[in-house]
C-alpha positions in Angstrom: -3.1 41.4 -5.2 -5.3 40.3 -8.1 -5.3 36.8 -9.3 -6.7 36.8 -12.8 -7.4 33.9 -15.2 -3.9 34.4 -16.7 -2.4 33.9 -13.3 -4.4 31.0 -11.9 -6.4 28.6 -14.0 -9.4 27.1 -12.3 -8.7 23.5 -11.4 -11.1 21.1 -13.0 -9.4 17.9 -12.2 -10.8 17.8 -8.7 -14.2 19.3 -9.4 -17.1 17.1 -8.6 -20.5 17.0 -10.3 -22.3 17.2 -6.9 -21.1 20.4 -5.2 -18.1 22.5 -4.3 -16.2 22.4 -1.0 -17.6 25.2 1.1 -14.9 27.2 2.9 -15.2 29.7 5.7 -12.1 32.0 6.0 -11.4 33.4 9.5 -8.7 36.0 9.7 -8.4 39.5 11.3 -6.6 40.9 8.3 -9.0 42.1 5.6 -6.2 41.7 3.0 -5.5 38.1 3.9 -9.3 37.4 3.9 -9.5 38.9 0.4 -6.4 37.0 -0.9 -7.4 33.7 0.5 -10.9 34.1 -0.9 -9.6 34.9 -4.4 -7.2 31.9 -4.3 -10.0 29.5 -3.1 -12.6 30.8 -5.5 -10.2 30.4 -8.5 -10.5 26.6 -8.2 -13.6 25.0 -9.7 -14.1 22.5 -6.9 -14.3 24.9 -3.9 -15.8 28.3 -2.9 -15.7 30.7 0.0 -19.1 30.9 1.5 -18.2 33.6 4.0 -15.3 35.4 5.8 -15.0 36.5 9.4 -12.6 38.9 11.1 -12.7 36.9 14.4 -14.0 33.7 15.9 -17.0 35.4 17.6 -18.5 36.4 14.2 -17.4 33.1 12.8 -19.6 31.1 15.2 -22.8 32.5 13.7 -21.5 32.0 10.2 -20.7 28.4 10.9 -24.3 27.8 11.9 -25.6 29.7 8.9 -23.4 28.2 6.2 -22.4 24.8 7.6 -19.0 24.9 5.8 -17.0 21.8 5.0 -13.6 23.4 5.9 -12.4 26.4 8.0 -9.2 28.3 7.4 -8.3 29.8 10.8 -5.7 32.4 11.7 -3.5 31.4 14.6 -3.4 34.8 16.3 -6.5 37.0 16.4 -8.2 39.5 18.7 -11.3 38.8 20.9 -10.5 35.1 21.0 -7.2 33.3 20.4 -7.2 30.9 17.4 -6.2 28.0 19.7 -9.0 28.7 22.2 -11.5 28.8 19.4 -10.1 25.6 17.9 -10.2 23.7 21.2 -13.9 24.7 21.8 -14.8 23.9 18.2 -13.3 20.4 18.3 -15.1 19.7 21.6 -18.5 21.1 20.5 -18.7 20.8 16.7 -15.7 19.0 15.2 -14.9 19.9 11.7 -11.9 20.1 9.4 -9.7 23.2 10.0 -6.6 24.4 8.1 -4.6 26.8 10.2 -3.0 29.9 8.6 0.3 30.4 10.4 3.1 32.9 10.4 6.7 32.0 9.6 8.0 32.7 13.1 9.2 30.5 16.0 6.2 31.5 18.0 4.0 30.9 15.0 5.4 27.4 14.4 5.0 26.4 18.1 1.4 27.6 18.1 0.7 25.8 14.9 2.1 22.5 16.2 -0.2 22.9 19.2 -3.1 23.5 16.8 -2.4 20.2 15.1 -2.4 18.5 18.5 -5.8 20.0 19.2 -7.2 18.5 16.0 -6.4 20.9 13.1 -5.9 18.9 9.9 -3.1 20.9 8.4 -1.7 24.4 8.0 -0.4 26.9 5.5 1.8 29.8 6.0 0.6 33.4 5.5 1.1 34.5 1.9 3.5 37.2 1.0 1.3 40.0 -0.1 4.0 42.2 -1.7 5.1 39.7 -4.4 3.3 38.0 -7.2 6.1 35.5 -8.0 5.3 32.1 -6.8 1.6 32.8 -6.2 0.4 30.1 -8.5 2.3 27.5 -6.6 1.1 28.9 -3.3 -2.5 28.8 -4.6 -2.2 25.2 -5.5 -0.7 24.3 -2.0 -3.7 26.0 -0.4 -6.2 24.2 -2.7 -4.5 20.8 -2.0 -4.7 21.3 1.7 -8.3 22.3 1.6 -9.1 19.2 -0.5 -7.3 17.0 1.9 -9.1 18.6 4.9 -12.5 18.1 3.2 -11.7 14.4 2.8 -10.2 14.0 6.3 -11.6 11.6 8.9 -12.0 14.3 11.6 -12.4 11.6 14.4 -8.8 10.7 14.0 -7.5 14.3 14.1 -9.1 14.9 17.6 -6.7 13.9 20.4 -7.7 10.9 22.5 -7.7 11.5 26.3 -6.7 8.0 27.2 -3.9 7.3 24.7 -1.2 5.1 26.2 2.2 6.5 25.3 4.6 4.6 27.5 7.5 3.2 25.4 7.5 -0.5 24.6 9.9 -3.0 26.0 13.5 -2.6 24.9 14.9 -4.9 22.2 18.1 -5.7 24.2 20.0 -6.7 21.1 22.6 -4.1 20.2 23.2 -5.7 16.7 19.6 -5.3 15.7 19.5 -1.7 17.0 22.7 -0.7 15.2 22.2 -2.5 11.8 18.5 -2.1 11.2 16.8 1.2 10.3 13.2 2.4 10.5 12.3 4.7 7.6 9.1 6.7 7.9 7.1 8.9 5.5 3.9 10.9 6.2 1.9 14.0 5.2 -1.6 15.3 6.2 -2.2 14.2 9.8 1.3 12.9 10.0 2.6 15.1 12.8 0.4 13.4 15.4 0.8 10.0 13.8 4.6 10.3 14.0 4.4 11.5 17.6 2.2 8.5 18.5 4.7 6.1 16.9 7.8 7.7 18.4 6.4 7.9 21.9 6.3 4.0 21.9 9.9 3.6 20.8 12.3 2.3 23.4 15.7 4.0 23.9 17.5 1.1 22.1 15.3 1.1 19.0 17.1 1.3 15.6 17.9 4.7 14.1 14.8 6.4 12.5 14.7 8.7 9.5 11.5 10.6 8.9 10.2 12.7 6.0 7.0 14.6 7.0 5.7 17.1 4.4 6.2 20.4 6.2 7.6 23.8 5.2 10.9 25.3 6.3 10.7 27.0 9.7 8.5 24.4 11.3 10.5 21.1 11.2 13.0 22.3 13.8 10.1 23.2 16.3 8.5 19.8 15.4 11.7 17.9 16.2 12.3 19.8 19.4 8.8 19.2 20.6 9.1 15.4 19.9 12.5 15.4 21.6 10.9 16.8 24.8 8.2 14.1 24.8 9.9 10.9 23.7 12.3 8.6 25.4 14.4 8.5 22.2 16.4 11.5 20.9 14.7 13.5 18.1 16.3 16.2 16.0 16.1 18.0 12.7 18.6 16.4 10.4 21.7 18.5 9.6 23.4 16.2 7.1 26.4 14.0 7.7 25.3 12.7 11.1 26.0 9.1 11.9 22.6 7.4 12.4 22.6 6.1 15.9 20.2 3.7 17.8 17.6 5.5 19.9 17.7 8.6 17.6 15.3 9.9 15.1 16.2 12.4 12.3 13.5 14.6 10.7 13.9 16.1 7.2 14.2 19.9 7.2 11.3 21.6 5.6 13.4 22.9 2.7 15.6 19.9 1.9 15.3 16.3 0.8 16.6 13.8 3.5 18.5 10.8 2.2 20.2 7.8 3.7 23.8 7.4 2.8 26.8 5.4 4.0 30.3 6.4 5.2 32.4 3.4 5.5 30.5 0.9 7.7 28.2 3.6 9.1 24.8 4.8 8.0 24.7 8.6 7.8 22.2 11.3 6.9 22.5 13.4 3.7 20.6 16.5 2.7 19.8 17.4 -0.8 18.7 20.8 -2.3 17.5 19.5 -5.7 14.0 20.4 -7.0 10.7 19.1 -5.4 9.7 15.5 -6.2 5.9 14.8 -6.5 5.6 18.5 -5.7 7.1 18.0 -2.3 10.4 19.1 -0.8 11.2 17.1 1.3 9.8 14.1 -0.6 9.1 10.7 0.9 10.0 9.0 -2.4 13.5 10.5 -2.3 14.1 9.2 1.3 12.6 5.7 0.4 14.7 5.4 -2.8 17.9 6.2 -0.9 17.0 3.6 1.8 16.5 1.0 -1.0 19.9 1.8 -2.5 22.0 1.9 0.7 20.3 -0.4 3.3 18.1 -2.9 1.4 17.0 -5.7 3.7 18.1 -3.8 6.8 15.2 -1.4 6.3 11.8 -1.4 8.0 9.6 1.0 6.1 6.6 2.8 7.4 4.1 4.9 5.5 1.5 6.9 7.5 -1.5 9.1 6.9 -1.3 11.6 4.1 -2.8 13.0 0.9 -1.4 12.0 -2.5 1.0 9.4 -3.8 4.4 10.5 -2.5 6.3 7.4 -1.1 4.3 4.8 -3.0 6.9 4.0 -5.7 9.8 4.5 -3.2 8.2 2.0 -0.8 7.9 -0.6 -3.7 11.6 0.0 -4.4 12.5 -0.6 -0.8 10.5 -3.9 -0.8 12.2 -5.0 -4.0 15.5 -4.3 -2.3 14.6 -6.6 0.6 13.0 -4.2 3.1 9.9 -5.1 5.1 7.2 -2.5 5.0 4.2 -1.5 7.1 1.4 1.0 6.3 -1.2 2.6 8.4 -4.7 1.3 7.9 -7.6 3.3 6.6 -9.5 3.2 9.8 -6.9 5.1 11.8 -5.7 7.6 9.0 -6.7 11.2 9.0 -6.4 11.0 5.2 -6.0 7.6 3.6 -4.1 8.6 0.5 -0.4 7.7 0.7 -0.8 4.4 2.5 -3.5 3.4 0.0 -1.2 4.2 -3.0 1.7 2.3 -1.4 -0.6 -0.7 -1.0 -1.8 -0.5 -4.6 1.8 -0.2 -5.8 2.7 -3.5 -4.1 5.2 -2.1 -1.6 3.4 -3.0 1.7 3.9 -6.2 3.6 1.6 -5.5 6.6 -1.2 -3.1 7.4 -2.0 -2.0 10.9 -3.9 0.5 13.1 -1.7 3.4 14.2 -1.8 2.3 17.8 -0.6 -1.2 16.8 2.2 -0.2 14.4 4.9 0.3 17.1 4.3 -3.2 18.5 4.2 -4.7 15.0 7.5 -3.0 14.0 9.3 -4.1 17.2 7.7 -7.5 17.0 9.2 -7.9 13.5 12.6 -6.8 14.7 12.5 -9.2 17.7 12.4 -12.2 15.2 16.0 -11.5 14.2 19.0 -12.9 15.8 22.5 -11.5 15.5 23.7 -14.0 12.9 20.9 -12.9 10.4 22.1 -9.3 10.4 24.4 -7.9 7.7 25.2 -4.4 6.7 
């Protein structure tokens, strides 16, 4: 497939006067290497310095070119992508964007790659069609930019992370009337996991929008459900939101909070992308502001861009109390920074402290102060 100037206009908004982002493409398919190279080189602020058909060749090219970002195929001959990633993060940590297949196995391997320290992932492009290639090219470019800015130290897993759940709230009214609403993007899968692992079984219901394509959110939810004390699932729409449960937005729908009588329920929406995202954090946050107001505890985690900033301000204006992840612990300090600048954040904390901060805020409430 050829991407000419009529198809893709070089992006100048993100170009820097110093130098371009240097990218090394690693994929066993010559066609994918060619397509990714053409997409990356069509943007003014990045360039492919080399391509490799396997990790063995890539090792020498990394030493030669010292790239800023790698794109890495998940499944390759000679050395598995995960094995290579694990060695790379141990010996020479650097930003990696995985290139994944839209299969159940592909999604599970990709989630494991994120646990090992990959910054983000894209799905393999559809070679046979030209429709939608411009949007796909921009998605790739955005993820490479985010990876180039990422704090790689916070993407690499910590061996001694404490993940035992915190003490139970032991107040059923707090757990049933309050809600925790979370938004995240780049680096968010591991940040969400770290937060949910600390949640006790009687915590308030949790709604989550993580920027992630369709086909991956169900595997993500299932993986969290197997690790956490609380129940985690991909939202289906119409579920009553229960204490000790977390509901994750599907990768191709917006997740909203709604009410049915006295109960909070989930709602899915198939309207167009907002802030170029579907699901969008702003959509979830705005619905929480409209239907739950002061019963909301908002949380915005690591991520590139501005999605969620205005919605978090709307939640605060409606009476919510909001937390954001601090710059020190973010993989990419974009969304939390924008939410802070928009005036929607009440407290800022390190990722490892946020669960205790949220539960500490909840423990201040007694039953008489709660109203649906």
